[in-house]
C-alpha positions as CSV (number, residue, x, y, z in Angstrom):
1,M,-47.2,121.4,-39.5
2,A,-43.4,121.8,-39.3
3,L,-41.4,122.1,-36.1
4,C,-40.4,125.6,-35.2
5,K,-37.0,126.8,-36.1
6,R,-34.9,127.2,-32.9
7,V,-32.6,130.0,-31.8
8,I,-30.1,128.4,-29.4
9,A,-27.6,130.2,-27.1
10,R,-24.2,128.4,-27.1
11,L,-22.5,128.9,-23.7
12,D,-18.9,127.7,-23.4
13,V,-18.3,127.1,-19.7
14,K,-15.2,127.2,-17.6
15,G,-16.1,126.9,-13.9
16,K,-18.7,129.6,-13.2
17,K,-17.8,131.7,-16.2
18,I,-18.7,131.9,-19.9
19,I,-15.6,132.1,-22.1
20,K,-15.3,132.7,-25.8
21,G,-12.4,132.8,-28.3
22,R,-11.9,132.9,-32.0
23,R,-11.6,129.6,-33.8
24,F,-11.5,127.8,-30.4
25,E,-8.3,129.7,-29.4
26,G,-7.5,132.8,-27.3
27,L,-10.4,132.0,-24.9
28,R,-11.4,134.8,-22.5
29,V,-14.1,135.4,-20.0
30,V,-17.2,137.2,-21.4
31,G,-19.6,136.9,-18.5
32,D,-21.0,135.0,-15.5
33,A,-22.7,131.7,-16.4
34,T,-25.8,132.1,-14.3
35,E,-26.3,135.8,-15.3
36,L,-26.0,135.1,-19.1
37,T,-28.2,132.0,-18.9
38,T,-30.9,134.0,-17.1
39,K,-30.5,136.9,-19.5
40,Y,-31.0,134.7,-22.6
41,A,-33.9,132.7,-21.0
42,D,-35.7,136.0,-20.1
43,S,-35.2,137.0,-23.8
44,Q,-37.2,134.0,-24.9
45,I,-34.3,131.8,-26.2
46,D,-35.6,128.5,-27.4
47,E,-32.8,126.4,-26.0
48,I,-29.5,126.6,-24.0
49,F,-26.4,124.6,-25.1
50,Y,-23.7,124.3,-22.4
51,A,-20.3,123.1,-23.5
52,D,-17.7,122.5,-20.8
53,A,-14.7,124.1,-22.6
54,V,-12.0,122.5,-20.4
55,A,-13.6,119.1,-19.8
56,S,-11.4,117.2,-22.2
57,L,-8.3,118.9,-20.8
58,Y,-9.1,117.8,-17.2
59,Q,-10.8,114.6,-18.2
60,R,-14.0,115.4,-16.3
61,N,-17.2,117.3,-16.8
62,G,-17.9,120.2,-14.3
63,L,-21.4,121.1,-15.5
64,A,-23.5,119.2,-12.9
65,D,-23.5,122.0,-10.3
66,L,-24.3,124.6,-12.9
67,L,-27.1,122.6,-14.4
68,K,-28.7,122.1,-11.0
69,K,-28.5,125.8,-10.3
70,A,-29.8,126.9,-13.7
71,S,-32.7,124.4,-13.6
72,K,-34.1,126.1,-10.5
73,N,-35.0,129.2,-12.5
74,I,-34.6,128.3,-16.2
75,F,-37.5,126.5,-17.8
76,V,-36.3,126.1,-21.3
77,P,-34.5,123.0,-22.8
78,I,-30.8,122.5,-21.9
79,T,-28.2,120.4,-23.8
80,A,-24.9,119.7,-22.0
81,G,-21.7,118.4,-23.3
82,G,-18.0,117.8,-22.4
83,A,-16.0,114.7,-21.4
84,I,-19.0,112.4,-21.5
85,R,-17.3,109.0,-21.8
86,S,-19.9,106.6,-20.5
87,V,-23.6,106.0,-19.9
88,E,-23.1,106.9,-16.3
89,D,-21.5,110.3,-17.3
90,A,-24.6,111.0,-19.4
91,R,-26.9,109.9,-16.6
92,L,-25.2,112.3,-14.2
93,L,-25.9,115.3,-16.4
94,L,-29.5,114.2,-17.2
95,N,-30.2,113.8,-13.5
96,A,-28.6,117.3,-12.9
97,G,-31.1,119.0,-15.2
98,A,-29.9,118.4,-18.8
99,D,-32.6,117.3,-21.3
100,K,-30.1,116.1,-23.9
101,I,-26.3,115.4,-23.8
102,A,-23.8,116.2,-26.5
103,I,-20.6,114.2,-27.2
104,N,-17.7,114.7,-29.6
105,T,-14.3,113.4,-28.7
106,A,-15.5,110.3,-26.8
107,A,-17.8,109.4,-29.7
108,V,-14.9,109.7,-32.3
109,K,-12.6,107.5,-30.1
110,N,-15.3,105.0,-29.1
111,P,-18.2,105.1,-31.6
112,S,-20.1,102.3,-29.7
113,L,-20.8,104.8,-26.9
114,I,-23.4,106.4,-29.2
115,N,-25.2,103.0,-29.4
116,E,-25.0,102.5,-25.7
117,I,-26.4,105.9,-24.8
118,A,-29.1,105.8,-27.5
119,K,-30.2,102.3,-26.2
120,T,-30.4,103.5,-22.6
121,F,-31.9,107.0,-23.0
122,G,-33.4,107.0,-26.5
123,N,-31.9,108.5,-29.6
124,Q,-33.8,111.8,-29.0
125,C,-31.5,112.3,-26.0
126,I,-28.1,112.1,-27.8
127,V,-26.6,115.0,-29.7
128,I,-23.4,114.5,-31.7
129,S,-21.3,117.7,-31.6
130,I,-19.2,117.8,-34.8
131,Q,-16.5,120.5,-35.0
132,A,-15.3,120.7,-38.6
133,R,-12.3,122.6,-40.0
134,K,-11.1,123.0,-43.6
135,S,-8.6,120.3,-44.5
136,F,-5.0,121.2,-45.3
137,S,-4.7,118.6,-48.1
138,S,-8.1,118.6,-49.9
139,N,-11.2,120.6,-50.6
140,D,-12.9,119.0,-47.7
141,W,-13.3,119.3,-43.9
142,D,-11.7,117.5,-41.0
143,V,-13.5,116.3,-37.9
144,M,-11.9,118.0,-34.9
145,I,-11.7,116.7,-31.4
146,E,-10.4,117.9,-28.0
147,S,-12.5,121.1,-28.1
148,G,-11.5,121.9,-31.7
149,R,-7.7,121.6,-31.0
150,E,-6.8,118.3,-32.8
151,R,-7.7,116.8,-36.2
152,S,-9.0,113.3,-36.2
153,S,-8.7,110.8,-39.0
154,R,-12.4,110.7,-39.6
155,N,-13.9,111.7,-42.9
156,L,-16.6,114.2,-42.2
157,K,-19.3,112.8,-44.5
158,D,-18.6,109.2,-43.5
159,W,-18.8,110.2,-39.8
160,I,-22.1,111.9,-40.3
161,V,-23.6,108.8,-41.8
162,E,-22.1,106.6,-39.1
163,V,-23.4,108.5,-36.1
164,Q,-26.9,108.5,-37.5
165,Q,-26.7,104.7,-38.1
166,R,-25.6,104.3,-34.5
167,G,-28.5,106.1,-33.1
168,A,-27.7,109.8,-32.8
169,G,-30.8,112.0,-32.6
170,E,-29.3,115.4,-33.6
171,I,-26.2,116.8,-35.1
172,F,-24.7,120.0,-33.8
173,L,-22.3,121.2,-36.5
174,T,-19.8,124.0,-35.8
175,S,-17.4,125.5,-38.3
176,V,-14.1,125.9,-36.3
177,D,-12.8,128.3,-39.0
178,N,-15.7,130.7,-38.6
179,D,-16.5,130.2,-34.9
180,G,-16.1,133.4,-32.8
181,T,-15.4,135.6,-35.9
182,G,-18.8,137.0,-36.5
183,F,-18.0,136.7,-40.3
184,G,-20.9,134.4,-41.0
185,P,-21.5,130.7,-41.3
186,D,-19.5,128.4,-43.6
187,I,-22.2,128.0,-46.3
188,D,-20.0,125.6,-48.4
189,L,-19.6,123.3,-45.4
190,I,-23.4,123.2,-44.7
191,K,-24.3,122.6,-48.3
192,S,-21.6,119.9,-48.6
193,I,-22.9,117.8,-45.7
194,S,-26.7,118.5,-46.1
195,P,-27.3,115.5,-48.5
196,Y,-25.9,113.1,-45.8
197,V,-28.1,114.4,-42.9
198,S,-31.4,112.8,-42.1
199,I,-31.9,113.9,-38.5
200,P,-32.3,117.4,-37.0
201,L,-29.3,119.6,-37.7
202,I,-28.1,122.6,-35.7
203,I,-25.7,125.0,-37.3
204,G,-23.1,127.2,-35.4
205,G,-20.0,129.2,-36.1
206,G,-19.8,132.9,-37.1
207,I,-23.5,133.9,-36.9
208,S,-23.8,137.6,-36.0
209,K,-26.1,139.2,-38.6
210,S,-29.7,138.8,-39.8
211,V,-28.5,137.8,-43.3
212,H,-26.5,134.9,-41.8
213,I,-29.7,133.4,-40.3
214,R,-31.7,133.9,-43.5
215,N,-29.0,132.2,-45.6
216,I,-28.7,129.2,-43.3
217,F,-32.4,128.3,-43.1
218,K,-32.8,128.6,-46.9
219,I,-30.3,125.8,-47.5
220,N,-32.7,123.0,-46.6
221,N,-35.6,122.1,-44.2
222,K,-33.6,119.7,-42.2
223,I,-31.8,122.6,-40.5
224,S,-33.7,122.8,-37.2
225,G,-31.9,125.6,-35.5
226,I,-29.0,128.0,-35.2
227,A,-26.5,128.2,-32.3
228,I,-25.2,131.7,-31.5
229,G,-22.4,132.5,-29.0
230,Y,-20.2,135.3,-30.0
231,G,-23.0,137.2,-31.7
232,L,-25.1,137.2,-28.6
233,H,-22.3,137.8,-26.1
234,Q,-21.1,140.9,-28.1
235,N,-24.6,142.2,-28.6
236,L,-24.2,142.0,-32.4
237,L,-27.4,140.1,-32.7
238,S,-30.3,139.9,-30.2
239,I,-32.6,136.9,-29.8
240,Y,-35.6,139.1,-30.7
241,K,-33.9,140.2,-33.9
242,A,-33.1,136.6,-34.8
243,K,-36.7,135.6,-34.4
244,D,-37.9,138.6,-36.4
245,V,-35.8,137.2,-39.3
246,I,-37.3,133.8,-38.9
247,K,-40.8,135.3,-38.9
248,S,-40.2,137.5,-41.9
249,E,-39.2,134.5,-44.0
250,N,-42.4,132.6,-42.9
251,F,-40.5,129.9,-41.2
252,P,-42.4,128.3,-38.4
253,M,-41.5,129.9,-35.1
254,R,-42.3,129.4,-31.4
255,I,-44.9,132.0,-30.3
256,V,-44.8,133.0,-26.7
257,S,-48.1,133.9,-25.1
258,K,-48.5,137.6,-24.1
259,N,-51.2,136.7,-21.6
260,K,-50.2,136.8,-17.9
261,T,-49.4,133.3,-16.6
262,K,-51.8,132.0,-14.1
263,I,-50.2,130.0,-11.3
264,I,-52.4,128.3,-8.7
265,N,-50.2,128.3,-5.7
266,N,-51.5,125.2,-3.8
267,K,-49.2,123.3,-1.5
268,I,-49.9,119.9,-3.1
269,K,-47.7,117.0,-2.1
270,V,-46.3,115.5,-5.3
271,A,-44.3,112.3,-5.2
272,V,-41.9,112.3,-8.2
273,V,-41.0,108.7,-9.0
274,D,-37.2,108.2,-8.9
275,Y,-36.3,105.3,-11.2
276,S,-33.1,106.6,-12.8
277,M,-34.6,107.7,-16.1
278,G,-33.6,111.3,-16.3
279,N,-35.2,114.8,-16.2
280,I,-36.0,114.6,-12.5
281,E,-34.1,117.7,-11.4
282,S,-35.9,120.0,-13.9
283,L,-39.3,118.6,-13.1
284,C,-38.8,119.0,-9.3
285,N,-37.7,122.6,-9.8
286,A,-40.8,123.3,-12.0
287,L,-43.1,121.8,-9.4
288,A,-41.4,123.8,-6.7
289,A,-41.9,127.0,-8.8
290,I,-45.7,126.4,-8.9
291,G,-45.8,125.9,-5.1
292,A,-45.9,122.1,-4.8
293,E,-44.2,120.1,-2.1
294,I,-41.9,117.6,-3.8
295,Q,-41.1,114.1,-2.5
296,L,-38.5,112.5,-4.7
297,S,-38.8,108.8,-3.9
298,S,-39.0,105.2,-5.0
299,E,-40.7,104.1,-1.8
300,P,-44.2,102.5,-2.4
301,E,-45.6,104.1,0.8
302,V,-44.7,107.6,-0.4
303,I,-46.2,106.9,-3.8
304,Q,-49.5,105.8,-2.2
305,K,-49.9,108.7,0.3
306,A,-48.9,111.7,-1.8
307,D,-51.6,114.0,-3.2
308,A,-50.3,113.5,-6.7
309,L,-47.8,111.2,-8.4
310,A,-45.5,112.4,-11.2
311,L,-43.9,109.7,-13.4
312,P,-41.2,111.5,-15.5
313,G,-38.8,109.9,-17.9
314,V,-36.2,110.4,-20.7
315,G,-35.2,107.2,-22.5
316,S,-36.4,104.1,-24.2
317,F,-39.6,102.3,-23.4
318,P,-38.0,98.9,-22.6
319,E,-35.4,100.5,-20.3
320,G,-38.1,102.4,-18.5
321,M,-40.2,99.3,-17.8
322,R,-37.0,97.4,-16.7
323,K,-36.1,100.2,-14.3
324,L,-39.7,100.3,-12.8
325,K,-39.6,96.5,-12.4
326,S,-36.2,96.5,-10.8
327,K,-37.3,99.0,-8.2
328,N,-40.6,97.1,-7.5
329,L,-42.6,100.1,-8.5
330,I,-45.1,98.6,-11.0
331,D,-47.6,97.3,-8.5
332,P,-47.7,100.5,-6.3
333,I,-48.3,102.6,-9.4
334,L,-51.1,100.3,-10.6
335,R,-52.7,100.3,-7.2
336,R,-52.6,104.1,-7.0
337,A,-54.2,104.3,-10.5
338,K,-57.0,101.9,-9.4
339,Q,-57.7,103.8,-6.2
340,G,-58.2,107.1,-8.0
341,G,-55.1,109.1,-7.1
342,L,-53.9,111.7,-9.6
343,I,-51.1,110.4,-11.8
344,I,-49.2,112.6,-14.3
345,G,-46.9,110.9,-16.8
346,I,-44.4,113.1,-18.7
347,C,-42.7,112.1,-22.0
348,L,-41.5,108.5,-21.4
349,G,-43.6,108.5,-18.2
350,M,-46.7,109.1,-20.4
351,Q,-45.7,106.4,-22.8
352,L,-45.3,103.8,-20.1
353,L,-48.9,104.3,-19.0
354,F,-50.1,102.6,-22.2
355,E,-50.5,98.9,-22.9
356,E,-47.5,98.4,-25.2
357,G,-44.5,100.1,-26.8
358,E,-42.5,99.1,-29.9
359,E,-39.2,100.9,-29.3
360,H,-36.3,98.5,-30.0
361,K,-38.7,95.6,-29.4
362,Q,-42.3,94.9,-28.4
363,C,-42.6,95.6,-24.7
364,K,-45.5,95.5,-22.3
365,G,-46.3,98.8,-20.6
366,L,-48.3,99.5,-17.4
367,G,-51.6,99.1,-19.2
368,I,-53.3,102.0,-17.4
369,L,-54.3,103.5,-20.7
370,K,-55.5,101.6,-23.8
371,G,-53.3,101.8,-26.8
372,K,-49.9,101.3,-28.2
373,V,-46.8,103.6,-28.5
374,C,-45.5,103.5,-32.0
375,K,-42.7,105.1,-34.0
376,L,-43.7,108.4,-35.6
377,P,-44.1,108.2,-39.4
378,T,-41.0,108.9,-41.5
379,T,-43.1,110.1,-44.5
380,S,-45.6,113.0,-44.4
381,S,-49.2,112.7,-45.5
382,Q,-48.0,114.5,-48.8
383,G,-45.3,111.9,-49.3
384,H,-42.3,113.9,-48.2
385,S,-39.6,112.5,-45.9
386,L,-39.9,113.5,-42.3
387,T,-37.0,114.2,-39.9
388,L,-36.9,112.1,-36.7
389,P,-36.5,112.5,-33.8
390,H,-39.4,114.9,-33.3
391,V,-37.2,117.5,-31.4
392,G,-38.2,121.1,-30.7
393,W,-41.2,123.3,-30.3
394,N,-44.6,122.3,-31.7
395,E,-48.2,123.5,-31.4
396,V,-50.7,121.7,-29.2
397,K,-54.4,121.9,-29.9
398,I,-57.1,121.3,-27.4
399,N,-59.9,118.8,-27.7
400,D,-63.3,120.5,-27.7
401,K,-64.4,118.2,-24.9
402,F,-61.9,119.9,-22.5
403,K,-62.3,123.5,-23.5
404,D,-64.4,124.4,-20.5
405,E,-62.2,122.6,-18.1
406,F,-59.0,124.1,-19.6
407,I,-60.4,127.5,-20.5
408,D,-57.0,129.2,-20.4
409,F,-55.6,126.7,-23.0
410,R,-58.2,127.1,-25.7
411,E,-55.8,128.9,-28.1
412,D,-53.1,126.8,-29.7
413,F,-49.7,127.2,-28.0
414,H,-46.2,125.7,-28.3
415,Q,-44.6,123.1,-26.0
416,Y,-41.2,121.5,-26.2
417,F,-41.0,117.9,-27.5
418,T,-38.2,115.4,-27.7
419,H,-39.2,111.9,-28.8
420,S,-39.4,109.5,-31.8
421,F,-42.3,107.4,-30.5
422,A,-45.9,108.5,-29.6
423,A,-49.4,107.2,-29.1
424,L,-51.0,107.8,-32.5
425,K,-54.6,108.9,-32.6
426,N,-57.3,106.4,-33.2
427,S,-61.1,106.0,-32.5
428,E,-60.5,104.6,-29.0
429,S,-58.3,107.5,-27.9
430,D,-60.3,110.4,-29.4
431,E,-62.5,110.9,-26.4
432,D,-59.6,111.0,-23.9
433,T,-57.2,113.1,-26.0
434,L,-56.6,116.4,-24.2
435,F,-54.2,117.9,-26.7
436,E,-53.2,116.8,-30.1
437,S,-50.2,117.8,-32.3
438,D,-49.4,117.5,-36.0
439,F,-46.3,115.9,-37.4
440,G,-46.1,116.0,-41.2
441,G,-49.9,115.8,-41.5
442,H,-50.1,112.9,-39.0
443,K,-52.0,113.5,-35.7
444,F,-50.5,112.1,-32.4
445,I,-51.6,112.5,-28.8
446,S,-49.6,115.2,-27.2
447,A,-51.7,115.0,-24.0
448,I,-54.3,112.6,-22.7
449,K,-56.7,112.8,-19.8
450,K,-58.8,109.8,-18.5
451,D,-60.3,110.2,-15.1
452,N,-57.4,110.5,-12.7
453,I,-54.7,109.9,-15.3
454,I,-53.0,112.7,-17.3
455,G,-50.2,112.0,-19.8
456,L,-48.1,114.7,-21.4
457,Q,-45.9,113.8,-24.3
458,F,-44.1,117.2,-24.2
459,H,-42.1,118.6,-21.4
460,P,-44.1,121.3,-19.6
461,E,-41.2,121.8,-17.2
462,R,-39.1,122.9,-20.2
463,S,-41.8,124.8,-22.0
464,G,-41.5,128.2,-20.4
465,E,-44.3,130.0,-18.5
466,K,-47.1,128.3,-20.5
467,G,-45.7,124.9,-19.5
468,L,-45.6,126.0,-15.8
469,E,-49.2,127.3,-16.1
470,L,-50.4,123.9,-17.4
471,L,-48.6,122.0,-14.6
472,S,-50.3,124.4,-12.1
473,K,-53.7,123.8,-13.7
474,I,-53.2,120.0,-13.5
475,I,-51.8,119.8,-10.0
476,N,-54.3,121.6,-7.8
477,Y,-56.8,120.6,-5.1
478,D,-59.9,121.0,-7.3
479,N,-58.5,118.5,-9.8
480,I,-57.4,116.1,-7.1
481,E,-60.8,116.3,-5.3
482,N,-62.7,115.8,-8.5
483,N,-60.7,112.7,-9.3
484,L,-61.5,111.2,-5.8
485,I,-65.2,112.1,-6.1
486,H,-65.3,110.4,-9.6
487,Q,-63.6,107.3,-8.2
488,S,-66.0,107.0,-5.2
489,K,-69.0,107.2,-7.5
490,S,-67.6,104.6,-9.9
């Protein structure tokens, strides 16, 4: 099973407005940031890409407030970029609601920043934005910085190789020459760099017609998505039309359920563990949307008394365990697990529930669940190379054991993933696997349920209405009472 091809809305932000120009010049206002974000999310966009268009000019990123506002009502993945010059700059945007961060100028000037961010938050979290423009002196392209205004001394192909070696998880390639023109993508540019790319690749610049989409995705299977700005803003191309093209070419595509979402509006008190490992804002907003009462805390007493405990996380396994230890949270979480309180681990939070992880180094986990978190395979079961990180929308399939309990999730559906490590399926985990997913013919655990413990490798808080429905199913009084009854009997 291949990851779905993504249609991404590119939103260049100045304050509260979306601006757009031609070839990164002549910028003008095209709409309100909140209104356009909502419009595209309601039209089933797969992802939002925010770029602070004046961040380099003012040496600061102004997206945090917009991210916090958008995350209250938008439940699709968000990437944010602009003037990210440190790990703390990245942390600020992740805590505000971004799922991934994009860097360009700072990475070119200080390449070690890529290593630092990847080590802290995981390579799946870092997107390298590359703005390329045809060279004056050769039949090649220059790497542009400062929002496409200045040429750097970097060789494009060498730079692509270097950012991958340093830990980038995704490349967002924009043709400056074609951007905002609607004339179509720079096919020569895409073909030129394709042999050098081994991670997910997003293409932007000039896309405004169905044929543009068809031509891009036919180049190679490493192209994970397309980014559209001008074409969407000017109503030259709709999101629905873009997805019709993908479907007509038999490329894998995210299917949105037509069934009405069932939300159980119980006022459950959910303690969200605050240990500085990202995606907290988006999770809290999703929980609020399903009627939960959120307590964002790192206090042991709060963790013990809440109806349910949510352990989120974006980043590397060793860093996650280090943060939990530094905040004295390991023992309170273990006590809660033993006493039978509901615990939901999401993405890194799920991984930390296992006995061990091998990201960067062998690292002991919480040991609540048996098993080891390993790197996903780089070769498919048919011998083809696989692209890591595993970023995007993938199907999840329910285990027959849980079909009666999760009756509304019997049919396969798509959820949003962003990771390179996972708990691979084995005989010990089969019985507790709630959902499984396929990556190049290899099965991994996309969700696990063992008594009072539920782990979700995907991000339900970023997976649209179906993700919210699943969260609502998990966090309800019946589920909590059943866990406590089971614990008292055992």
